[in-house]
C-alpha positions as CSV (number, residue, x, y, z in Angstrom):
1,M,10.0,76.8,72.7
2,N,13.4,78.4,73.2
3,A,13.3,81.0,75.8
4,R,14.9,83.7,74.0
5,A,12.5,83.2,71.5
6,A,9.2,83.6,74.1
7,L,10.2,86.6,75.6
8,C,7.1,89.3,75.4
9,F,7.3,92.6,73.9
10,T,7.1,94.5,76.7
11,L,5.4,98.2,77.3
12,L,6.4,100.1,80.3
13,A,5.2,103.7,81.5
14,L,8.3,105.3,82.7
15,P,8.7,108.7,84.6
16,S,8.0,112.1,83.1
17,T,11.3,113.2,83.3
18,L,12.5,110.4,81.0
19,W,9.7,110.6,78.4
20,A,6.2,112.9,77.8
21,A,4.0,112.1,81.0
22,N,1.6,109.2,80.3
23,S,3.2,107.9,77.7
24,W,4.2,104.1,77.1
25,V,6.9,102.9,75.7
26,P,7.9,99.7,73.8
27,L,11.0,98.1,75.6
28,G,11.4,95.0,72.9
29,P,12.7,92.6,71.9
30,D,11.6,92.4,68.5
31,L,8.5,90.6,67.2
32,I,9.0,86.7,66.4
33,N,8.7,86.3,62.7
34,E,6.6,83.6,61.7
35,G,6.0,82.5,64.8
36,Q,2.4,81.4,64.6
37,A,1.5,78.9,61.8
38,W,-2.2,79.9,62.0
39,P,-3.7,81.5,60.4
40,G,-1.1,81.9,58.1
41,R,2.5,82.7,59.5
42,V,2.2,85.6,61.0
43,P,4.6,87.7,63.8
44,V,3.7,87.1,67.3
45,T,5.0,88.2,70.6
46,G,4.9,85.8,73.9
47,R,3.4,87.1,77.2
48,I,5.1,88.5,80.3
49,N,3.1,87.3,83.5
50,V,4.9,89.4,86.0
51,V,7.5,92.5,86.4
52,A,9.3,93.0,89.2
53,P,11.4,96.6,89.9
54,N,13.9,96.5,92.4
55,P,12.4,98.9,94.6
56,E,15.7,100.5,95.5
57,N,16.4,101.0,91.9
58,P,13.2,100.4,89.9
59,L,14.5,101.4,86.3
60,G,18.1,99.9,86.3
61,D,17.1,96.3,87.9
62,V,14.1,94.7,86.8
63,W,13.1,91.3,86.9
64,I,10.5,89.9,84.2
65,G,8.9,86.2,84.2
66,S,7.4,85.0,80.7
67,A,5.0,82.3,79.9
68,T,7.3,79.8,78.3
69,G,10.6,82.0,78.1
70,G,11.6,82.0,82.3
71,V,13.2,84.6,84.2
72,W,14.7,87.7,82.7
73,H,16.7,90.1,84.4
74,G,17.6,93.7,82.8
75,S,17.5,97.8,82.7
76,V,15.1,99.8,81.3
77,H,17.6,103.2,81.5
78,P,20.0,104.3,81.3
79,K,20.7,101.3,78.8
80,N,17.9,98.7,77.8
81,F,19.0,95.1,78.2
82,W,17.9,91.6,78.9
83,H,19.7,88.4,79.9
84,P,17.7,85.0,80.4
85,M,18.2,83.7,83.9
86,T,16.5,80.4,84.2
87,D,16.9,78.8,80.9
88,G,17.9,75.3,82.6
89,A,15.1,74.9,84.7
90,E,12.8,72.6,84.9
91,S,9.5,74.8,84.0
92,L,10.4,78.2,81.9
93,A,6.7,79.0,82.8
94,V,6.6,81.8,85.7
95,G,3.8,83.5,87.1
96,S,5.0,85.5,90.2
97,I,8.5,87.1,91.3
98,A,9.6,88.2,94.6
99,L,12.7,90.3,95.6
100,D,14.1,90.7,98.9
101,N,17.2,92.3,100.7
102,C,17.4,94.8,97.7
103,S,20.3,97.6,97.3
104,K,20.7,99.9,94.6
105,A,23.2,97.4,92.9
106,R,20.9,94.2,93.5
107,C,18.4,92.3,95.0
108,A,20.4,89.4,97.3
109,T,17.1,86.8,96.9
110,V,15.1,86.2,94.1
111,W,12.1,84.3,94.8
112,V,10.1,82.9,91.4
113,G,6.7,80.9,91.5
114,T,7.0,78.5,88.1
115,G,3.6,77.9,86.9
116,E,1.4,80.8,85.0
117,N,-1.0,83.2,86.9
118,S,-3.7,82.8,85.1
119,I,-6.7,80.2,84.7
120,R,-7.1,79.9,80.8
121,R,-6.8,77.6,78.3
122,D,-3.2,77.0,77.0
123,T,-1.8,78.0,80.7
124,Q,1.6,76.3,80.9
125,Y,1.7,74.8,85.1
126,G,4.7,74.9,86.7
127,R,7.6,72.9,88.5
128,G,7.3,74.7,91.9
129,I,9.6,77.7,93.0
130,L,13.1,78.8,92.2
131,K,15.3,80.9,94.5
132,G,18.1,82.8,93.6
133,Q,20.4,84.2,95.6
134,W,23.7,86.5,94.8
135,N,27.1,84.8,94.9
136,S,29.6,87.4,95.8
137,A,32.5,84.9,94.9
138,T,31.4,84.6,91.5
139,N,28.9,87.3,90.5
140,V,25.7,85.3,89.4
141,Y,23.3,84.3,91.1
142,D,22.8,80.5,92.3
143,W,19.4,78.9,91.8
144,T,17.6,76.4,94.0
145,H,14.6,74.6,93.3
146,L,12.0,74.1,96.0
147,G,8.6,73.0,96.7
148,K,8.5,70.4,94.3
149,D,6.5,67.9,96.0
150,N,3.9,70.2,96.7
151,F,3.5,72.6,93.8
152,T,4.6,70.6,90.8
153,R,1.8,70.8,88.1
154,G,0.3,73.7,89.6
155,A,0.9,77.2,89.4
156,V,2.3,79.4,92.2
157,T,0.6,82.8,91.6
158,K,2.2,85.0,94.2
159,I,5.0,85.0,96.4
160,V,4.6,86.9,99.7
161,L,7.4,87.5,102.0
162,D,7.1,88.2,105.8
163,P,9.5,91.4,105.9
164,T,9.9,91.1,109.8
165,T,11.9,87.6,109.1
166,S,15.2,87.1,107.6
167,G,17.7,84.0,106.5
168,A,16.7,80.9,107.6
169,G,14.0,81.3,109.3
170,K,12.5,83.5,106.3
171,V,8.5,83.0,106.6
172,V,7.1,82.8,102.9
173,F,3.3,82.7,101.9
174,T,2.6,81.4,98.6
175,A,-1.1,81.1,96.6
176,L,-1.1,78.3,94.6
177,S,-3.4,77.5,91.7
178,T,-4.1,74.9,89.1
179,G,-2.3,74.6,86.0
180,Q,-4.0,74.2,82.6
181,T,-3.3,72.6,79.0
182,S,-5.0,72.3,75.9
183,N,-4.9,69.3,73.3
184,G,-5.2,69.4,69.5
185,S,-8.8,70.2,69.7
186,H,-8.1,73.0,72.0
187,S,-10.0,71.3,74.9
188,T,-9.0,72.7,78.3
189,V,-7.6,70.3,80.5
190,T,-7.3,71.0,84.4
191,T,-3.9,69.4,86.0
192,F,-4.0,69.5,89.7
193,P,-0.5,69.2,91.7
194,P,0.2,65.3,93.0
195,G,-0.4,66.6,96.2
196,F,-3.6,68.1,95.6
197,K,-5.1,65.9,99.0
198,D,-3.6,68.4,100.7
199,G,-5.1,71.7,99.1
200,L,-5.1,74.4,96.5
201,G,-5.0,77.7,98.2
202,I,-2.4,79.3,100.8
203,W,0.7,77.9,101.7
204,R,3.5,78.8,103.9
205,S,6.9,78.0,105.2
206,K,8.7,79.0,108.0
207,N,12.3,78.1,107.6
208,A,12.7,79.9,104.1
209,G,11.4,77.2,101.6
210,Q,12.8,74.4,102.8
211,T,9.3,73.0,103.8
212,W,5.8,74.0,103.4
213,H,2.5,73.5,105.0
214,F,-0.9,73.8,103.6
215,L,-3.3,76.5,105.3
216,F,-6.1,76.7,103.9
217,G,-8.2,76.6,100.7
218,K,-8.8,73.3,99.7
219,K,-9.9,72.9,96.2
220,T,-10.1,77.0,95.6
221,P,-7.8,77.9,93.1
222,V,-5.8,81.1,94.6
223,T,-4.9,83.7,92.3
224,D,-3.4,86.8,94.1
225,L,-2.2,87.4,97.7
226,E,-1.3,90.4,99.6
227,M,0.1,90.9,103.2
228,D,-1.1,94.1,105.0
229,P,2.1,96.4,105.3
230,Q,1.0,98.1,108.7
231,D,0.6,94.9,110.0
232,P,2.3,91.8,108.5
233,R,2.2,89.7,112.0
234,S,-1.7,90.2,112.7
235,S,-3.5,87.8,114.3
236,S,-6.0,87.8,111.4
237,P,-6.5,84.8,109.2
238,G,-3.2,84.3,107.3
239,C,-1.2,86.2,108.9
240,G,-1.7,89.8,107.7
241,T,-2.5,88.2,104.1
242,R,-5.3,89.1,101.9
243,A,-6.4,86.0,99.2
244,S,-8.1,86.4,95.9
245,T,-10.0,83.4,94.4
246,A,-11.1,82.5,91.3
247,R,-12.7,79.7,89.3
248,S,-11.4,78.3,86.2
249,T,-12.8,79.7,82.9
250,A,-12.1,79.0,79.5
251,A,-10.6,81.6,77.3
């Protein structure tokens, strides 16, 4: 599916200074006319899996990841606009986004985990991690593909960055779950990464994503991962992280 047609119809709650308190405002784009052939040709939307606002500019610099439409970058105020960022990537299924080195103007580094962050029928699997770095000479993000050997056909459901590290020594954690798909009769087929012998679960890179090492999990899909903001380098398992697991269920 064309990435431009797959972007979700997004809803966002904005501060009361812009709209009435507790109101939800549609941010577009429009419905995909005749986007579904069954039952009947009806308008549909895609689905947004993750929304990541720049913490220094949460309304003017927003990143979103869609089911099969890749990564989009835009603004919701003062002007509502969206631009596709990863149309040429090997996977347009996005399950996680993490932003790093952010200023009001932009985030210098964007981490994208491919593969959807849900365990259900019709979930699209991924091809690793995309790392976008701002190039001040060309005024665009340069994208690097990382972790294909470890995460292909899996779903990187969460990326957590260690804030005490930076540059080539940046420590990055990922939560790896299964990818799923379905055939014409809608039976669920679970797909495991080629490196499944190393395990689903929690992975870590100590060199900004160049190489990855399995920490724990083995056969358990991990759907969420959080780091203690007060103590990111604690001695607890996972270096201050907490993980959530889930078993596969059909939708």
